[in-house]
Backbone as CSV, one residue per row, in Angstrom:
resi,resn,N_x,N_y,N_z,CA_x,CA_y,CA_z,C_x,C_y,C_z
1,UNK,0.823,-1.220,0.006,-0.048,-0.001,-0.054,0.839,1.196,-0.013
2,UNK,0.643,2.151,-0.970,1.306,3.401,-0.971,0.623,4.448,-0.212
3,UNK,1.402,5.008,0.724,0.902,6.100,1.666,1.189,7.398,0.958
4,UNK,0.170,8.226,0.719,0.339,9.460,0.015,0.285,10.594,1.177
5,UNK,1.215,11.618,1.083,1.155,12.759,1.984,-0.189,13.440,1.851
6,UNK,-0.578,13.910,3.032,-1.950,14.857,3.049,-1.567,16.250,3.520
7,UNK,-2.457,17.057,3.150,-2.315,18.521,3.594,-3.011,18.552,5.048
8,UNK,-2.300,18.989,5.939,-2.900,19.053,7.386,-3.002,20.500,7.821
9,UNK,-4.219,20.921,8.266,-4.312,22.223,8.828,-4.334,22.127,10.318
10,UNK,-3.353,22.862,10.933,-3.365,22.922,12.406,-3.902,24.384,12.717
11,UNK,-4.960,24.230,13.609,-5.630,25.508,14.158,-5.234,25.557,15.628
12,UNK,-4.216,26.331,15.882,-3.590,26.353,17.182,-2.980,27.742,17.519
13,UNK,-3.345,28.291,18.731,-2.825,29.650,19.071,-1.574,29.612,19.936
14,UNK,-1.270,28.448,20.423,-0.017,28.372,21.310,1.269,28.022,20.464
15,UNK,2.165,29.004,20.387,3.359,28.731,19.610,4.072,27.519,19.993
16,UNK,4.170,27.275,21.131,4.944,26.049,21.663,4.220,24.768,21.140
17,UNK,2.849,24.699,21.121,2.158,23.451,20.624,2.384,23.441,19.117
18,UNK,2.550,24.453,18.356,2.673,24.490,17.019,4.131,23.819,16.670
19,UNK,5.087,24.354,17.369,6.484,23.838,17.212,6.477,22.302,17.508
20,UNK,5.953,21.915,18.698,5.838,20.471,18.897,5.101,19.553,17.808
21,UNK,4.001,20.210,17.369,3.259,19.440,16.280,4.043,19.287,15.129
22,UNK,4.828,20.436,14.628,5.639,20.363,13.495,6.681,19.393,13.665
23,UNK,7.366,19.281,14.844,8.368,18.280,15.154,7.846,16.906,14.989
24,UNK,6.653,16.636,15.586,6.088,15.291,15.537,5.761,14.890,14.081
25,UNK,5.235,15.796,13.361,4.897,15.364,11.945,6.105,15.315,11.176
26,UNK,7.144,16.025,11.440,8.428,15.924,10.670,9.138,14.514,10.865
27,UNK,8.782,14.047,12.100,9.394,12.638,12.449,8.635,11.567,11.765
28,UNK,7.446,11.877,11.235,6.797,10.673,10.559,7.384,10.243,9.303
29,UNK,7.008,9.109,8.851,7.674,8.500,7.692,6.990,9.192,6.415
30,UNK,5.910,9.761,6.425,5.288,10.501,5.221,5.377,11.979,5.649
31,UNK,5.804,12.668,4.571,6.013,14.157,4.848,4.666,14.940,4.442
32,UNK,3.827,15.061,5.349,2.637,15.766,5.236,3.003,17.322,5.139
33,UNK,2.158,18.059,4.539,2.300,19.512,4.342,1.567,20.068,5.505
34,UNK,2.128,20.782,6.476,1.396,21.333,7.641,1.248,22.789,7.291
35,UNK,-0.088,23.318,7.423,-0.553,24.623,7.296,-0.933,25.037,8.740
36,UNK,-0.619,26.262,9.155,-1.013,26.723,10.549,-1.717,28.008,10.479
37,UNK,-2.735,28.099,11.193,-3.523,29.359,11.440,-3.894,29.436,13.101
38,UNK,-3.800,30.551,13.530,-3.695,30.763,15.042,-5.187,31.108,15.542
39,UNK,-6.257,31.248,14.699,-7.576,31.553,15.294,-8.649,30.986,14.438
40,UNK,-9.813,30.987,14.918,-10.816,30.303,14.410,-11.393,31.105,13.021
41,UNK,-11.261,32.424,13.059,-11.610,33.168,11.824,-10.664,32.817,10.690
42,UNK,-9.441,32.722,10.969,-8.468,32.453,9.928,-8.704,30.966,9.458
43,UNK,-9.048,30.126,10.376,-9.289,28.677,9.915,-10.477,28.629,8.905
44,UNK,-11.521,29.414,9.227,-12.631,29.468,8.306,-12.248,30.103,6.932
45,UNK,-11.473,31.056,7.038,-10.928,31.767,5.765,-10.076,30.751,4.937
46,UNK,-9.278,30.020,5.640,-8.402,28.993,4.916,-9.256,27.974,4.315
47,UNK,-10.263,27.321,5.090,-11.000,26.284,4.504,-11.963,26.714,3.367
48,UNK,-12.367,28.038,3.546,-13.294,28.581,2.388,-12.487,29.208,1.241
49,UNK,-11.205,29.218,1.448,-10.279,29.877,0.461,-10.619,31.318,0.264
50,UNK,-10.836,32.000,1.342,-11.094,33.414,1.293,-9.726,34.204,1.585
51,UNK,-9.632,35.443,1.180,-8.476,36.218,1.318,-8.059,36.137,2.835
52,UNK,-6.699,35.964,3.056,-5.638,35.878,2.080,-5.292,34.454,1.752
53,UNK,-6.218,33.519,1.800,-5.966,32.131,1.685,-6.529,31.667,0.315
54,UNK,-6.665,32.446,-0.713,-7.420,32.045,-1.998,-6.641,30.770,-2.512
55,UNK,-5.391,30.650,-2.381,-4.702,29.508,-2.971,-4.425,28.383,-2.036
56,UNK,-5.132,28.419,-0.873,-4.932,27.311,0.055,-5.355,25.981,-0.389
57,UNK,-4.666,24.906,-0.120,-5.028,23.697,-0.606,-6.237,23.146,0.341
58,UNK,-7.027,22.269,-0.093,-8.034,21.682,0.846,-7.340,20.531,1.735
59,UNK,-7.405,20.781,3.107,-6.709,19.849,3.905,-7.305,18.482,3.946
60,UNK,-6.621,17.550,4.049,-7.187,16.165,4.280,-7.448,15.724,5.691
61,UNK,-6.971,16.778,6.610,-7.116,16.592,8.033,-6.922,17.941,8.674
62,UNK,-7.816,18.178,9.637,-7.681,19.428,10.529,-7.477,18.936,11.948
63,UNK,-6.415,19.546,12.626,-6.099,19.395,13.935,-6.550,20.705,14.545
64,UNK,-7.589,20.638,15.483,-8.359,21.845,15.999,-8.236,21.924,17.510
65,UNK,-7.756,23.000,18.025,-7.738,23.383,19.371,-9.161,23.956,19.698
66,UNK,-9.582,23.755,20.949,-10.922,24.321,21.249,-10.816,25.798,21.680
67,UNK,-9.821,26.065,22.415,-9.605,27.443,23.073,-8.808,28.313,22.157
68,UNK,-9.548,28.927,21.282,-8.974,29.830,20.351,-9.490,31.322,20.332
69,UNK,-8.654,32.302,19.975,-9.173,33.661,20.007,-10.164,33.862,18.835
70,UNK,-11.017,34.811,18.913,-12.007,35.331,17.927,-13.099,34.226,17.832
71,UNK,-12.893,33.239,17.030,-13.981,32.276,16.781,-13.401,30.902,17.654
72,UNK,-14.004,30.407,18.596,-13.456,29.260,19.257,-13.575,28.007,18.385
73,UNK,-12.875,26.952,18.924,-12.785,25.692,18.229,-14.224,25.086,18.059
74,UNK,-15.079,25.285,19.126,-16.448,24.611,18.937,-17.288,25.299,17.848
75,UNK,-17.128,26.713,17.760,-17.815,27.387,16.577,-17.218,27.035,15.263
76,UNK,-15.912,26.799,15.134,-15.240,26.309,13.972,-15.871,24.922,13.518
77,UNK,-15.848,24.050,14.506,-16.351,22.687,14.328,-17.908,22.767,13.761
78,UNK,-18.664,23.529,14.431,-20.097,23.580,14.050,-20.110,24.234,12.610
79,UNK,-19.372,25.265,12.288,-19.435,25.820,10.906,-18.880,24.866,9.913
80,UNK,-17.830,24.159,10.084,-17.297,23.237,9.140,-18.293,22.044,8.880
81,UNK,-18.713,21.514,10.088,-19.582,20.308,9.883,-21.000,20.759,9.339
82,UNK,-21.390,21.977,9.491,-22.692,22.369,8.970,-22.529,22.827,7.453
83,UNK,-21.351,22.849,6.856,-21.143,23.252,5.564,-21.001,22.152,4.451
84,UNK,-21.931,21.902,3.659,-21.955,20.778,2.729,-20.524,20.583,1.911
85,UNK,-19.863,21.708,1.685,-18.624,21.714,0.947,-17.468,21.249,1.892
86,UNK,-17.584,21.380,3.194,-16.489,21.161,4.086,-16.686,19.966,5.033
87,UNK,-17.863,19.554,5.276,-18.287,18.660,6.363,-17.477,17.356,6.232
88,UNK,-16.979,16.780,5.162,-16.363,15.530,4.989,-14.820,15.695,5.430
89,UNK,-14.320,16.882,5.652,-12.934,17.028,6.084,-12.969,16.401,7.541
90,UNK,-12.027,15.531,7.886,-11.946,14.975,9.204,-11.300,16.079,10.095
91,UNK,-11.946,16.156,11.251,-11.375,17.196,12.244,-11.176,16.303,13.546
92,UNK,-9.884,16.441,13.982,-9.413,15.900,15.286,-9.295,17.036,16.251
93,UNK,-10.067,17.024,17.277,-9.959,18.094,18.269,-8.749,17.657,19.098
94,UNK,-7.760,18.591,19.267,-6.591,18.427,19.940,-6.426,19.505,20.987
95,UNK,-6.718,19.287,22.158,-6.897,20.308,23.163,-6.386,19.901,24.522
96,UNK,-6.197,20.840,25.392,-5.729,20.602,26.813,-6.884,20.109,27.647
97,UNK,-8.133,20.455,27.124,-9.227,20.040,28.007,-9.466,18.633,28.270
98,UNK,-9.906,18.200,29.372,-10.280,16.849,29.723,-11.623,16.839,30.110
99,UNK,-12.331,18.011,30.039,-13.749,18.051,30.506,-14.757,17.212,29.769
100,UNK,-15.432,16.429,30.344,-16.404,15.603,29.733,-17.419,16.366,28.804
101,UNK,-17.791,17.563,29.276,-18.664,18.476,28.534,-18.016,18.772,27.169
102,UNK,-16.775,19.096,27.128,-16.055,19.362,25.914,-15.991,18.135,24.962
103,UNK,-15.763,17.020,25.568,-15.742,15.697,24.795,-17.089,15.468,24.137
104,UNK,-18.169,15.547,24.940,-19.470,15.350,24.490,-19.916,16.322,23.450
105,UNK,-19.650,17.653,23.643,-19.988,18.680,22.780,-19.206,18.579,21.420
106,UNK,-17.990,18.167,21.548,-17.191,17.965,20.258,-17.787,16.856,19.410
107,UNK,-18.135,15.735,20.038,-18.740,14.674,19.184,-20.163,15.015,18.792
108,UNK,-20.866,15.732,19.575,-22.197,16.220,19.192,-22.096,17.047,17.908
109,UNK,-21.025,17.818,17.832,-20.749,18.604,16.617,-19.973,17.842,15.475
110,UNK,-19.892,16.575,15.702,-19.353,15.674,14.650,-17.780,15.667,14.454
111,UNK,-17.156,16.017,15.528,-15.733,15.787,15.460,-15.413,14.366,15.218
112,UNK,-14.352,14.086,14.478,-13.898,12.675,14.111,-13.251,11.972,15.221
113,UNK,-12.519,12.844,16.093,-11.826,12.247,17.250,-11.564,13.410,18.348
114,UNK,-11.444,13.168,19.551,-11.155,14.068,20.514,-9.863,13.594,21.311
115,UNK,-8.801,14.318,21.305,-7.589,14.099,21.843,-7.108,14.982,22.825
116,UNK,-6.827,14.601,24.130,-6.410,15.557,25.082,-4.731,15.663,24.829
117,UNK,-4.313,16.882,24.774,-2.899,17.145,24.720,-2.166,16.676,25.801
118,UNK,-1.270,15.778,25.908,-0.408,15.533,27.083,0.473,16.749,27.376
119,UNK,0.730,16.802,28.719,1.548,17.918,29.167,3.040,17.518,28.903
120,UNK,3.302,16.332,28.934,4.680,15.784,28.791,5.055,15.839,27.299
121,UNK,6.260,16.475,27.050,6.685,16.780,25.602,6.781,15.375,24.818
122,UNK,7.419,14.348,25.384,7.597,13.158,24.713,6.294,12.469,24.328
123,UNK,5.412,12.476,25.316,4.031,11.909,25.122,3.201,12.741,24.092
124,UNK,3.411,13.973,24.054,2.712,14.962,23.085,3.125,14.535,21.691
125,UNK,4.534,14.359,21.532,5.014,13.920,20.202,4.485,12.628,19.873
126,UNK,4.406,11.762,20.649,3.933,10.375,20.471,2.486,10.406,19.959
127,UNK,1.577,11.192,20.737,0.194,11.359,20.335,0.056,11.987,18.944
128,UNK,0.608,13.007,18.581,0.636,13.596,17.344,0.989,12.734,16.254
129,UNK,2.080,11.904,16.533,2.534,10.922,15.479,1.480,9.772,15.320
130,UNK,0.821,9.365,16.309,-0.128,8.400,16.213,-1.424,8.804,15.486
131,UNK,-1.713,10.109,15.815,-2.879,10.625,15.012,-2.568,10.763,13.467
132,UNK,-1.387,11.227,13.250,-0.891,11.390,11.830,-0.941,10.032,11.163
133,UNK,-0.280,8.940,11.861,-0.197,7.789,11.261,-1.569,7.048,10.981
134,UNK,-2.535,7.365,11.893,-3.843,6.688,11.764,-4.506,7.371,10.498
135,UNK,-4.391,8.645,10.340,-5.145,9.306,9.293,-4.544,9.068,7.904
136,UNK,-3.210,8.866,7.917,-2.473,8.682,6.623,-2.333,7.148,6.208
137,UNK,-2.273,6.343,7.158,-1.951,4.896,6.957,-3.065,4.001,6.988
138,UNK,-4.117,4.324,7.947,-5.108,3.320,8.284,-6.428,3.582,7.605
139,UNK,-6.954,4.936,7.800,-8.266,5.282,7.316,-8.266,5.637,5.826
140,UNK,-9.397,5.511,5.227,-9.655,6.043,3.839,-10.179,7.442,4.000
141,UNK,-9.594,8.241,3.457,-10.090,9.778,3.480,-10.765,9.974,2.162
142,UNK,-11.746,11.058,2.127,-12.325,11.428,0.912,-11.362,12.131,0.041
143,UNK,-11.472,12.100,-1.181,-10.630,12.856,-2.153,-10.768,14.273,-1.889
144,UNK,-9.704,15.000,-1.944,-9.840,16.422,-1.786,-10.087,17.144,-3.083
């Protein structure tokens, strides 16, 4: 089976988490292209290919933090999953929250997975690698 790289959109406002996610993805066997936006409004502009993201690729996977400035992750999730053109893009909620309410709400809004960010650096890298591996090597994704 040939594994094809995918475009990954990371929606994350914490620069440290962005660096760690980049590191984890760089260590994977497949070189996925990582695009980063730091707030919910830019995430929606990227996904809808609105200025300044007119040439943005359609991501095969979105890694979404819940606690974002402007438009929070829950609102982004609701907008994406409510949009017929975007709803098939897999969204993995990747957040520090362990609150059951956040887990339930995310799945109610049709998140494809909910992952709590580990505080430990090595564990964080391992979790991101596992998510990446699962979505590029195991599941069948819709064509973009």
